[in-house]
NUVORO-573156 format. One record per residue (C-alpha): residue in one letter; x, y, z. Coordinates in pm, whole numbers, plus 32768, in hexadecimal, padded with zeros to 4 digits. Last residue first. Example, Ala and Ser with C-alpha at 12.3 -4.5 7.8 and 13.67 -1.06 7.14 Angstrom:
BEGIN
<atom><resn>s</resn><xx>8557</xx><yy>7F96</yy><zz>82CA</zz></atom>
<atom><resn>a</resn><xx>84CE</xx><yy>7E3E</yy><zz>830C</zz></atom>
This chain:
BEGIN
<atom><resn>g</resn><xx>950E</xx><yy>23BD</yy><zz>C2F8</zz></atom>
<atom><resn>g</resn><xx>936D</xx><yy>23D9</yy><zz>C31C</zz></atom>
<atom><resn>f</resn><xx>9298</xx><yy>250F</yy><zz>C386</zz></atom>
<atom><resn>g</resn><xx>9229</xx><yy>2543</yy><zz>C23B</zz></atom>
<atom><resn>r</resn><xx>916D</xx><yy>23BD</yy><zz>C248</zz></atom>
<atom><resn>v</resn><xx>90C6</xx><yy>2445</yy><zz>C367</zz></atom>
<atom><resn>l</resn><xx>9012</xx><yy>253E</yy><zz>C28D</zz></atom>
<atom><resn>r</resn><xx>8F6D</xx><yy>2412</yy><zz>C1DE</zz></atom>
<atom><resn>r</resn><xx>8F2C</xx><yy>237C</yy><zz>C2E7</zz></atom>
<atom><resn>p</resn><xx>8DFA</xx><yy>2446</yy><zz>C380</zz></atom>
<atom><resn>l</resn><xx>8EA5</xx><yy>2517</yy><zz>C4BF</zz></atom>
<atom><resn>a</resn><xx>8E5C</xx><yy>2475</yy><zz>C611</zz></atom>
<atom><resn>r</resn><xx>8FAA</xx><yy>237B</yy><zz>C625</zz></atom>
<atom><resn>l</resn><xx>9061</xx><yy>24CE</yy><zz>C5D4</zz></atom>
<atom><resn>k</resn><xx>8FE7</xx><yy>2568</yy><zz>C70A</zz></atom>
<atom><resn>e</resn><xx>9031</xx><yy>241A</yy><zz>C7C7</zz></atom>
<atom><resn>s</resn><xx>91AE</xx><yy>241A</yy><zz>C781</zz></atom>
<atom><resn>l</resn><xx>91ED</xx><yy>258E</yy><zz>C7C9</zz></atom>
<atom><resn>t</resn><xx>9163</xx><yy>252C</yy><zz>C8F4</zz></atom>
<atom><resn>p</resn><xx>9013</xx><yy>2605</yy><zz>C986</zz></atom>
<atom><resn>a</resn><xx>900B</xx><yy>26CF</yy><zz>CA9D</zz></atom>
<atom><resn>s</resn><xx>8FE4</xx><yy>2631</yy><zz>CBCC</zz></atom>
<atom><resn>p</resn><xx>8E4F</xx><yy>2654</yy><zz>CC2B</zz></atom>
<atom><resn>a</resn><xx>8E5E</xx><yy>26F5</yy><zz>CDD1</zz></atom>
<atom><resn>s</resn><xx>8EAD</xx><yy>260F</yy><zz>CEF1</zz></atom>
<atom><resn>a</resn><xx>8DA1</xx><yy>25D1</yy><zz>CFE1</zz></atom>
<atom><resn>y</resn><xx>8E36</xx><yy>262C</yy><zz>D12B</zz></atom>
<atom><resn>r</resn><xx>8E27</xx><yy>2747</yy><zz>D1EF</zz></atom>
<atom><resn>a</resn><xx>8CA6</xx><yy>27E3</yy><zz>D17B</zz></atom>
<atom><resn>k</resn><xx>8C59</xx><yy>2664</yy><zz>D12D</zz></atom>
<atom><resn>a</resn><xx>8C5D</xx><yy>2600</yy><zz>D293</zz></atom>
<atom><resn>l</resn><xx>8BCF</xx><yy>271B</yy><zz>D30D</zz></atom>
<atom><resn>d</resn><xx>8A92</xx><yy>26F8</yy><zz>D237</zz></atom>
<atom><resn>t</resn><xx>8ACA</xx><yy>2555</yy><zz>D26D</zz></atom>
<atom><resn>i</resn><xx>8AC2</xx><yy>25DF</yy><zz>D415</zz></atom>
<atom><resn>a</resn><xx>89CC</xx><yy>269E</yy><zz>D41A</zz></atom>
<atom><resn>a</resn><xx>88EC</xx><yy>25A5</yy><zz>D33E</zz></atom>
<atom><resn>e</resn><xx>8951</xx><yy>2496</yy><zz>D47C</zz></atom>
<atom><resn>l</resn><xx>88D4</xx><yy>2582</yy><zz>D552</zz></atom>
<atom><resn>k</resn><xx>8761</xx><yy>25B9</yy><zz>D494</zz></atom>
<atom><resn>r</resn><xx>872A</xx><yy>2452</yy><zz>D478</zz></atom>
<atom><resn>v</resn><xx>87B3</xx><yy>23DF</yy><zz>D5D0</zz></atom>
<atom><resn>g</resn><xx>86C8</xx><yy>2514</yy><zz>D642</zz></atom>
<atom><resn>g</resn><xx>85A0</xx><yy>24B1</yy><zz>D58E</zz></atom>
<atom><resn>s</resn><xx>85A2</xx><yy>22FE</yy><zz>D5C6</zz></atom>
<atom><resn>d</resn><xx>860D</xx><yy>225F</yy><zz>D492</zz></atom>
<atom><resn>h</resn><xx>8722</xx><yy>21AF</yy><zz>D573</zz></atom>
<atom><resn>d</resn><xx>85E6</xx><yy>2119</yy><zz>D650</zz></atom>
<atom><resn>l</resn><xx>8689</xx><yy>2020</yy><zz>D760</zz></atom>
<atom><resn>r</resn><xx>8667</xx><yy>1ED0</yy><zz>D760</zz></atom>
<atom><resn>p</resn><xx>86C7</xx><yy>1E12</yy><zz>D8B6</zz></atom>
<atom><resn>p</resn><xx>87FF</xx><yy>1D42</yy><zz>D8CF</zz></atom>
<atom><resn>p</resn><xx>87A8</xx><yy>1BDE</yy><zz>D891</zz></atom>
<atom><resn>n</resn><xx>8787</xx><yy>1AEC</yy><zz>D99E</zz></atom>
<atom><resn>k</resn><xx>8862</xx><yy>1A43</yy><zz>DABD</zz></atom>
<atom><resn>w</resn><xx>8933</xx><yy>1B81</yy><zz>DAC2</zz></atom>
<atom><resn>l</resn><xx>8834</xx><yy>1C27</yy><zz>DB6A</zz></atom>
<atom><resn>d</resn><xx>88AD</xx><yy>1C76</yy><zz>DD1E</zz></atom>
<atom><resn>r</resn><xx>8A25</xx><yy>1C6A</yy><zz>DC44</zz></atom>
<atom><resn>s</resn><xx>8976</xx><yy>1DFB</yy><zz>DC05</zz></atom>
<atom><resn>y</resn><xx>891F</xx><yy>1E56</yy><zz>DAC9</zz></atom>
<atom><resn>s</resn><xx>88CE</xx><yy>1F98</yy><zz>DAA7</zz></atom>
<atom><resn>p</resn><xx>8854</xx><yy>1FD1</yy><zz>D927</zz></atom>
<atom><resn>t</resn><xx>8955</xx><yy>2050</yy><zz>D7FC</zz></atom>
<atom><resn>l</resn><xx>88EC</xx><yy>219E</yy><zz>D73C</zz></atom>
<atom><resn>r</resn><xx>884E</xx><yy>224A</yy><zz>D876</zz></atom>
<atom><resn>f</resn><xx>874B</xx><yy>237F</yy><zz>D876</zz></atom>
<atom><resn>d</resn><xx>870B</xx><yy>246D</yy><zz>D9A7</zz></atom>
<atom><resn>l</resn><xx>87FE</xx><yy>2550</yy><zz>D967</zz></atom>
<atom><resn>k</resn><xx>8883</xx><yy>2629</yy><zz>DA6D</zz></atom>
<atom><resn>e</resn><xx>89B5</xx><yy>253C</yy><zz>DAC5</zz></atom>
<atom><resn>l</resn><xx>8A6E</xx><yy>2556</yy><zz>D95E</zz></atom>
<atom><resn>l</resn><xx>8AA4</xx><yy>26D2</yy><zz>D9A5</zz></atom>
<atom><resn>a</resn><xx>8B8E</xx><yy>2620</yy><zz>DA68</zz></atom>
<atom><resn>l</resn><xx>8C58</xx><yy>2607</yy><zz>D911</zz></atom>
<atom><resn>g</resn><xx>8C79</xx><yy>2784</yy><zz>D8DD</zz></atom>
<atom><resn>e</resn><xx>8D35</xx><yy>27D8</yy><zz>DA3A</zz></atom>
<atom><resn>h</resn><xx>8DD4</xx><yy>26D4</yy><zz>D9E8</zz></atom>
<atom><resn>a</resn><xx>8E33</xx><yy>275D</yy><zz>D854</zz></atom>
<atom><resn>n</resn><xx>8E81</xx><yy>28A2</yy><zz>D941</zz></atom>
<atom><resn>g</resn><xx>8F87</xx><yy>2824</yy><zz>DA62</zz></atom>
<atom><resn>d</resn><xx>9031</xx><yy>2752</yy><zz>D916</zz></atom>
<atom><resn>i</resn><xx>903C</xx><yy>2604</yy><zz>D8C8</zz></atom>
<atom><resn>e</resn><xx>9103</xx><yy>24C1</yy><zz>D96B</zz></atom>
<atom><resn>l</resn><xx>9134</xx><yy>238E</yy><zz>D8B9</zz></atom>
<atom><resn>i</resn><xx>91D6</xx><yy>2294</yy><zz>D9ED</zz></atom>
<atom><resn>q</resn><xx>926B</xx><yy>217F</yy><zz>D91E</zz></atom>
<atom><resn>l</resn><xx>9277</xx><yy>2017</yy><zz>D9D6</zz></atom>
<atom><resn>p</resn><xx>936B</xx><yy>1F03</yy><zz>D9A8</zz></atom>
<atom><resn>h</resn><xx>92F6</xx><yy>1DB8</yy><zz>DA5E</zz></atom>
<atom><resn>g</resn><xx>928C</xx><yy>1D3D</yy><zz>DBCD</zz></atom>
<atom><resn>m</resn><xx>91DB</xx><yy>1C13</yy><zz>DC26</zz></atom>
<atom><resn>l</resn><xx>91AB</xx><yy>1B37</yy><zz>DD47</zz></atom>
<atom><resn>r</resn><xx>92D3</xx><yy>1B9B</yy><zz>DE30</zz></atom>
<atom><resn>k</resn><xx>92DC</xx><yy>1ACD</yy><zz>DF7E</zz></atom>
<atom><resn>n</resn><xx>9326</xx><yy>1B16</yy><zz>E0C2</zz></atom>
<atom><resn>e</resn><xx>9204</xx><yy>1A61</yy><zz>E14A</zz></atom>
<atom><resn>r</resn><xx>9050</xx><yy>1B0F</yy><zz>E1C7</zz></atom>
<atom><resn>y</resn><xx>900F</xx><yy>1C24</yy><zz>E0BC</zz></atom>
<atom><resn>h</resn><xx>90C7</xx><yy>1B79</yy><zz>DF8C</zz></atom>
<atom><resn>q</resn><xx>9195</xx><yy>1CB6</yy><zz>DF0E</zz></atom>
<atom><resn>l</resn><xx>9142</xx><yy>1D62</yy><zz>DDB5</zz></atom>
<atom><resn>v</resn><xx>924E</xx><yy>1E03</yy><zz>DD0E</zz></atom>
<atom><resn>f</resn><xx>924F</xx><yy>1F3A</yy><zz>DC01</zz></atom>
<atom><resn>a</resn><xx>939C</xx><yy>1FAB</yy><zz>DB59</zz></atom>
<atom><resn>d</resn><xx>940C</xx><yy>211C</yy><zz>DAA2</zz></atom>
<atom><resn>g</resn><xx>9377</xx><yy>21B8</yy><zz>DC07</zz></atom>
<atom><resn>q</resn><xx>9309</xx><yy>2303</yy><zz>DC39</zz></atom>
<atom><resn>l</resn><xx>9169</xx><yy>234A</yy><zz>DCB5</zz></atom>
<atom><resn>g</resn><xx>9160</xx><yy>24E5</yy><zz>DCFB</zz></atom>
<atom><resn>v</resn><xx>9020</xx><yy>250C</yy><zz>DCEC</zz></atom>
<atom><resn>i</resn><xx>9044</xx><yy>268E</yy><zz>DCBB</zz></atom>
<atom><resn>p</resn><xx>911D</xx><yy>2606</yy><zz>DB85</zz></atom>
<atom><resn>s</resn><xx>8FFA</xx><yy>2589</yy><zz>DACA</zz></atom>
<atom><resn>t</resn><xx>8F96</xx><yy>2440</yy><zz>DA6A</zz></atom>
<atom><resn>v</resn><xx>8FAC</xx><yy>2326</yy><zz>D965</zz></atom>
<atom><resn>m</resn><xx>900F</xx><yy>21F4</yy><zz>D9F7</zz></atom>
<atom><resn>a</resn><xx>90A2</xx><yy>20F1</yy><zz>D8F1</zz></atom>
<atom><resn>i</resn><xx>9113</xx><yy>1F5F</yy><zz>D8C8</zz></atom>
<atom><resn>e</resn><xx>916F</xx><yy>1ECE</yy><zz>D7C4</zz></atom>
<atom><resn>v</resn><xx>9183</xx><yy>1D7D</yy><zz>D739</zz></atom>
<atom><resn>a</resn><xx>9208</xx><yy>1C88</yy><zz>D642</zz></atom>
<atom><resn>k</resn><xx>937E</xx><yy>1C38</yy><zz>D6C0</zz></atom>
<atom><resn>n</resn><xx>92BD</xx><yy>1C0A</yy><zz>D839</zz></atom>
<atom><resn>f</resn><xx>91D2</xx><yy>1B26</yy><zz>D739</zz></atom>
<atom><resn>q</resn><xx>92D9</xx><yy>1A5E</yy><zz>D6A5</zz></atom>
<atom><resn>k</resn><xx>936A</xx><yy>1A2F</yy><zz>D835</zz></atom>
<atom><resn>s</resn><xx>9224</xx><yy>19D0</yy><zz>D8AB</zz></atom>
<atom><resn>i</resn><xx>9192</xx><yy>18DB</yy><zz>D7B8</zz></atom>
<atom><resn>g</resn><xx>9177</xx><yy>1791</yy><zz>D87C</zz></atom>
<atom><resn>v</resn><xx>8FEF</xx><yy>179D</yy><zz>D860</zz></atom>
<atom><resn>e</resn><xx>8FFD</xx><yy>17E3</yy><zz>DA01</zz></atom>
<atom><resn>k</resn><xx>90F4</xx><yy>18E9</yy><zz>D9E0</zz></atom>
<atom><resn>a</resn><xx>901D</xx><yy>19A7</yy><zz>D908</zz></atom>
<atom><resn>w</resn><xx>8EE6</xx><yy>19BF</yy><zz>D9D7</zz></atom>
<atom><resn>p</resn><xx>8F9C</xx><yy>19FE</yy><zz>DAD8</zz></atom>
<atom><resn>f</resn><xx>9029</xx><yy>1B20</yy><zz>DA35</zz></atom>
<atom><resn>l</resn><xx>8EA5</xx><yy>1B66</yy><zz>D9DD</zz></atom>
<atom><resn>i</resn><xx>8DEE</xx><yy>1B4A</yy><zz>DAE8</zz></atom>
<atom><resn>s</resn><xx>8EBC</xx><yy>1C2F</yy><zz>DBD5</zz></atom>
<atom><resn>l</resn><xx>8F16</xx><yy>1D4A</yy><zz>DA95</zz></atom>
<atom><resn>f</resn><xx>8DA5</xx><yy>1DB4</yy><zz>DAF3</zz></atom>
<atom><resn>s</resn><xx>8E0C</xx><yy>1DBB</yy><zz>DC9E</zz></atom>
<atom><resn>v</resn><xx>8F2C</xx><yy>1E9F</yy><zz>DBD6</zz></atom>
<atom><resn>l</resn><xx>8E69</xx><yy>1F5F</yy><zz>DB24</zz></atom>
<atom><resn>g</resn><xx>8D62</xx><yy>200C</yy><zz>DC51</zz></atom>
<atom><resn>k</resn><xx>8E99</xx><yy>1FFF</yy><zz>DD39</zz></atom>
<atom><resn>g</resn><xx>8F44</xx><yy>20E7</yy><zz>DC86</zz></atom>
<atom><resn>t</resn><xx>8F1D</xx><yy>2206</yy><zz>DD62</zz></atom>
<atom><resn>l</resn><xx>8E69</xx><yy>2309</yy><zz>DC9F</zz></atom>
<atom><resn>a</resn><xx>8E76</xx><yy>2287</yy><zz>DB39</zz></atom>
<atom><resn>l</resn><xx>8DE6</xx><yy>22E8</yy><zz>D9BA</zz></atom>
<atom><resn>d</resn><xx>8E1B</xx><yy>2159</yy><zz>D9AE</zz></atom>
<atom><resn>f</resn><xx>8EE2</xx><yy>20CD</yy><zz>D863</zz></atom>
<atom><resn>f</resn><xx>8F4D</xx><yy>1F4C</yy><zz>D7D0</zz></atom>
<atom><resn>l</resn><xx>903D</xx><yy>1F59</yy><zz>D6F2</zz></atom>
<atom><resn>t</resn><xx>903C</xx><yy>1E06</yy><zz>D5D4</zz></atom>
<atom><resn>k</resn><xx>9160</xx><yy>1DF5</yy><zz>D4EF</zz></atom>
<atom><resn>s</resn><xx>9156</xx><yy>1DAE</yy><zz>D38F</zz></atom>
<atom><resn>g</resn><xx>9249</xx><yy>1CB9</yy><zz>D2BC</zz></atom>
<atom><resn>e</resn><xx>9157</xx><yy>1C75</yy><zz>D1FB</zz></atom>
<atom><resn>k</resn><xx>9148</xx><yy>1AF8</yy><zz>D222</zz></atom>
<atom><resn>r</resn><xx>920E</xx><yy>1ACE</yy><zz>D346</zz></atom>
<atom><resn>f</resn><xx>916F</xx><yy>1BF7</yy><zz>D401</zz></atom>
<atom><resn>a</resn><xx>9023</xx><yy>1BAA</yy><zz>D36A</zz></atom>
<atom><resn>s</resn><xx>9069</xx><yy>1A55</yy><zz>D400</zz></atom>
<atom><resn>v</resn><xx>90B1</xx><yy>1AB1</yy><zz>D564</zz></atom>
<atom><resn>i</resn><xx>8FC4</xx><yy>1BC0</yy><zz>D5C3</zz></atom>
<atom><resn>q</resn><xx>8E8E</xx><yy>1A8F</yy><zz>D51D</zz></atom>
<atom><resn>s</resn><xx>8F41</xx><yy>199B</yy><zz>D5E5</zz></atom>
<atom><resn>p</resn><xx>8F1F</xx><yy>1AA3</yy><zz>D788</zz></atom>
<atom><resn>s</resn><xx>8DF3</xx><yy>1AF8</yy><zz>D6FC</zz></atom>
<atom><resn>a</resn><xx>8DA4</xx><yy>1C3D</yy><zz>D683</zz></atom>
<atom><resn>g</resn><xx>8CC3</xx><yy>1BFE</yy><zz>D519</zz></atom>
<atom><resn>r</resn><xx>8BA0</xx><yy>1CB7</yy><zz>D5D3</zz></atom>
<atom><resn>e</resn><xx>8ACE</xx><yy>1B6A</yy><zz>D5F1</zz></atom>
<atom><resn>t</resn><xx>8BF0</xx><yy>1AC3</yy><zz>D691</zz></atom>
<atom><resn>l</resn><xx>8BE8</xx><yy>1BD3</yy><zz>D782</zz></atom>
<atom><resn>i</resn><xx>8A74</xx><yy>1BBB</yy><zz>D7B6</zz></atom>
<atom><resn>k</resn><xx>8AC4</xx><yy>1A12</yy><zz>D7ED</zz></atom>
<atom><resn>r</resn><xx>8BAC</xx><yy>1A5B</yy><zz>D8D4</zz></atom>
<atom><resn>y</resn><xx>8ACD</xx><yy>1B24</yy><zz>D9B3</zz></atom>
<atom><resn>g</resn><xx>8A1F</xx><yy>19F7</yy><zz>D9F3</zz></atom>
<atom><resn>l</resn><xx>8B37</xx><yy>18F1</yy><zz>DA4B</zz></atom>
<atom><resn>i</resn><xx>8BB7</xx><yy>1A02</yy><zz>DB1B</zz></atom>
<atom><resn>q</resn><xx>8A1B</xx><yy>1A13</yy><zz>DBD2</zz></atom>
<atom><resn>g</resn><xx>8A45</xx><yy>18AE</yy><zz>DBD8</zz></atom>
<atom><resn>l</resn><xx>8B68</xx><yy>189C</yy><zz>DCA9</zz></atom>
<atom><resn>a</resn><xx>8AFD</xx><yy>1976</yy><zz>DDB6</zz></atom>
<atom><resn>p</resn><xx>8BA3</xx><yy>1AF7</yy><zz>DD66</zz></atom>
<atom><resn>q</resn><xx>8C8B</xx><yy>1B3F</yy><zz>DECF</zz></atom>
<atom><resn>e</resn><xx>8C5C</xx><yy>1B7A</yy><zz>E012</zz></atom>
<atom><resn>w</resn><xx>8DBE</xx><yy>1BF9</yy><zz>E0C3</zz></atom>
<atom><resn>n</resn><xx>8E2D</xx><yy>1CFF</yy><zz>E009</zz></atom>
<atom><resn>q</resn><xx>8EF9</xx><yy>1CCA</yy><zz>DF7B</zz></atom>
<atom><resn>i</resn><xx>9047</xx><yy>1E09</yy><zz>DF80</zz></atom>
<atom><resn>f</resn><xx>90D4</xx><yy>1EC6</yy><zz>DEA4</zz></atom>
<atom><resn>w</resn><xx>922A</xx><yy>1F61</yy><zz>DE2A</zz></atom>
<atom><resn>l</resn><xx>927B</xx><yy>2079</yy><zz>DD51</zz></atom>
<atom><resn>a</resn><xx>93D5</xx><yy>2066</yy><zz>DCBE</zz></atom>
<atom><resn>n</resn><xx>950A</xx><yy>213B</yy><zz>DD1B</zz></atom>
<atom><resn>r</resn><xx>95BF</xx><yy>203C</yy><zz>DDDE</zz></atom>
<atom><resn>r</resn><xx>94AC</xx><yy>20A4</yy><zz>DEEE</zz></atom>
<atom><resn>h</resn><xx>9321</xx><yy>2146</yy><zz>DEB1</zz></atom>
<atom><resn>g</resn><xx>9229</xx><yy>212D</yy><zz>DFAF</zz></atom>
<atom><resn>w</resn><xx>9110</xx><yy>1FFF</yy><zz>E00E</zz></atom>
<atom><resn>g</resn><xx>900A</xx><yy>2057</yy><zz>DF06</zz></atom>
<atom><resn>r</resn><xx>8EB1</xx><yy>1F6D</yy><zz>DF80</zz></atom>
<atom><resn>c</resn><xx>8E50</xx><yy>1E33</yy><zz>DEB6</zz></atom>
<atom><resn>f</resn><xx>8D56</xx><yy>1DBB</yy><zz>DE65</zz></atom>
<atom><resn>s</resn><xx>8C52</xx><yy>1E93</yy><zz>DD47</zz></atom>
<atom><resn>g</resn><xx>8B54</xx><yy>1F55</yy><zz>DCDE</zz></atom>
<atom><resn>s</resn><xx>8A9A</xx><yy>1F4A</yy><zz>DB8C</zz></atom>
<atom><resn>f</resn><xx>8AFA</xx><yy>1ED4</yy><zz>DA33</zz></atom>
<atom><resn>p</resn><xx>8A63</xx><yy>1EF4</yy><zz>D907</zz></atom>
<atom><resn>l</resn><xx>8BBC</xx><yy>1E6A</yy><zz>D7D2</zz></atom>
<atom><resn>f</resn><xx>8B20</xx><yy>1FA9</yy><zz>D6AC</zz></atom>
<atom><resn>a</resn><xx>8BD3</xx><yy>1F2C</yy><zz>D593</zz></atom>
<atom><resn>s</resn><xx>8CFA</xx><yy>1F8C</yy><zz>D483</zz></atom>
<atom><resn>v</resn><xx>8DBE</xx><yy>1F0A</yy><zz>D330</zz></atom>
<atom><resn>f</resn><xx>8DFD</xx><yy>2027</yy><zz>D2A2</zz></atom>
<atom><resn>p</resn><xx>8E49</xx><yy>205F</yy><zz>D11B</zz></atom>
<atom><resn>q</resn><xx>8E3D</xx><yy>21A0</yy><zz>D095</zz></atom>
<atom><resn>g</resn><xx>8DBB</xx><yy>2266</yy><zz>CF76</zz></atom>
<atom><resn>k</resn><xx>8E36</xx><yy>23BD</yy><zz>D041</zz></atom>
<atom><resn>v</resn><xx>8C9C</xx><yy>2416</yy><zz>D094</zz></atom>
<atom><resn>e</resn><xx>8C63</xx><yy>22B2</yy><zz>D12C</zz></atom>
<atom><resn>a</resn><xx>8D77</xx><yy>2276</yy><zz>D1D3</zz></atom>
<atom><resn>e</resn><xx>8D2C</xx><yy>23D8</yy><zz>D284</zz></atom>
<atom><resn>i</resn><xx>8BB2</xx><yy>236E</yy><zz>D2C0</zz></atom>
<atom><resn>q</resn><xx>8C7F</xx><yy>21FF</yy><zz>D391</zz></atom>
<atom><resn>m</resn><xx>8D8B</xx><yy>22D1</yy><zz>D456</zz></atom>
<atom><resn>a</resn><xx>8C58</xx><yy>23E8</yy><zz>D4AA</zz></atom>
<atom><resn>r</resn><xx>8B77</xx><yy>2282</yy><zz>D538</zz></atom>
<atom><resn>l</resn><xx>8C8E</xx><yy>2248</yy><zz>D632</zz></atom>
<atom><resn>p</resn><xx>8CB2</xx><yy>2397</yy><zz>D689</zz></atom>
<atom><resn>f</resn><xx>8B43</xx><yy>2353</yy><zz>D6D2</zz></atom>
<atom><resn>a</resn><xx>8B68</xx><yy>21BF</yy><zz>D76A</zz></atom>
<atom><resn>p</resn><xx>8C9D</xx><yy>221D</yy><zz>D84C</zz></atom>
<atom><resn>s</resn><xx>8BC5</xx><yy>2295</yy><zz>D9C0</zz></atom>
<atom><resn>n</resn><xx>8AE2</xx><yy>2176</yy><zz>D93B</zz></atom>
<atom><resn>g</resn><xx>8B79</xx><yy>2016</yy><zz>D962</zz></atom>
<atom><resn>v</resn><xx>8CE6</xx><yy>1FBD</yy><zz>D8F9</zz></atom>
<atom><resn>g</resn><xx>8D18</xx><yy>2039</yy><zz>D7B2</zz></atom>
<atom><resn>f</resn><xx>8D93</xx><yy>1F65</yy><zz>D6BC</zz></atom>
<atom><resn>v</resn><xx>8E55</xx><yy>1F85</yy><zz>D579</zz></atom>
<atom><resn>r</resn><xx>8F50</xx><yy>1EAC</yy><zz>D474</zz></atom>
<atom><resn>r</resn><xx>9078</xx><yy>1F7E</yy><zz>D437</zz></atom>
<atom><resn>g</resn><xx>90F2</xx><yy>2045</yy><zz>D2EA</zz></atom>
<atom><resn>p</resn><xx>916F</xx><yy>215F</yy><zz>D3A0</zz></atom>
<atom><resn>f</resn><xx>9173</xx><yy>2194</yy><zz>D522</zz></atom>
<atom><resn>t</resn><xx>91DE</xx><yy>22E2</yy><zz>D578</zz></atom>
<atom><resn>t</resn><xx>9157</xx><yy>23AD</yy><zz>D440</zz></atom>
<atom><resn>l</resn><xx>8FF0</xx><yy>22FA</yy><zz>D487</zz></atom>
<atom><resn>l</resn><xx>8FF1</xx><yy>2322</yy><zz>D5C4</zz></atom>
<atom><resn>q</resn><xx>9048</xx><yy>248E</yy><zz>D58D</zz></atom>
<atom><resn>h</resn><xx>8F24</xx><yy>24D3</yy><zz>D4CD</zz></atom>
<atom><resn>g</resn><xx>8E0B</xx><yy>241B</yy><zz>D54F</zz></atom>
<atom><resn>l</resn><xx>8EAE</xx><yy>2500</yy><zz>D656</zz></atom>
<atom><resn>d</resn><xx>8E81</xx><yy>2631</yy><zz>D5AC</zz></atom>
<atom><resn>v</resn><xx>8D00</xx><yy>25D2</yy><zz>D51E</zz></atom>
<atom><resn>l</resn><xx>8C9E</xx><yy>2579</yy><zz>D677</zz></atom>
<atom><resn>p</resn><xx>8CFC</xx><yy>26D8</yy><zz>D6FA</zz></atom>
<atom><resn>i</resn><xx>8C5D</xx><yy>2765</yy><zz>D5B7</zz></atom>
<atom><resn>a</resn><xx>8B12</xx><yy>26E7</yy><zz>D5D6</zz></atom>
<atom><resn>v</resn><xx>8AA3</xx><yy>2725</yy><zz>D70B</zz></atom>
<atom><resn>d</resn><xx>8AA2</xx><yy>28B1</yy><zz>D690</zz></atom>
<atom><resn>a</resn><xx>8A04</xx><yy>2864</yy><zz>D571</zz></atom>
<atom><resn>y</resn><xx>88D9</xx><yy>276E</yy><zz>D662</zz></atom>
<atom><resn>s</resn><xx>88B0</xx><yy>28CE</yy><zz>D6C8</zz></atom>
<atom><resn>i</resn><xx>88E7</xx><yy>28F7</yy><zz>D85F</zz></atom>
<atom><resn>a</resn><xx>87A7</xx><yy>29F2</yy><zz>D8FA</zz></atom>
<atom><resn>c</resn><xx>86FE</xx><yy>289C</yy><zz>D94D</zz></atom>
<atom><resn>v</resn><xx>87B6</xx><yy>2768</yy><zz>D8A5</zz></atom>
<atom><resn>a</resn><xx>8679</xx><yy>2667</yy><zz>D8C3</zz></atom>
<atom><resn>m</resn><xx>8547</xx><yy>275A</yy><zz>D897</zz></atom>
């Protein structure tokens, strides 16, 4: 049994809690979860939006590993430094194709912001943040390459979901070149803290033997990410538990009909008596 003695309902509680926290903190955003750890919280966001009948643009972005490392906390920012070995050009081009297919290229992000006013949020469940910053080191240079850095910076938001016990702090992140004294990129950052109970609850995800996003390191980027069985028993059961909890919390009861709606339901000959 994938969840051992833990029920799917137990796993669903922190997922629905976090999904709701993200939806209320970042309303109206296009949302992309980076890697496997934010996949089920993002699925909880999707399900809550479905239950409420709200439009919600989102996608799972497969990403594994990192190619930068933490470099401390300075001037209220989290600093990172490149590893000397970076993805090859062919790998980067392959990964850009995946991002474009999922609506997450810089041009698509800027276009959505211009047309709809919708900002795009990238988030991850972070212990150090180096995985998310490694992902962003693919995205930000791409925006600069196509000449839309200024517009892209306005259209994108970054969030690291963490626990207070981890100790991540800062309202921005900075990535430094591994050899030269040169800042490669930086951007405002929101660190979203969850309480200890939620952190323990999310740790239950580690006991699952199924995933929503595949492992997808840079060695694989020249090929499409492997397909996963999203109809597996575990995924269906967890999604059902999330849906049941979201409906119990967020499904609105039918509102009482207004007077005009009551009148429209009456035969026309009776409605005439309400005139004047």
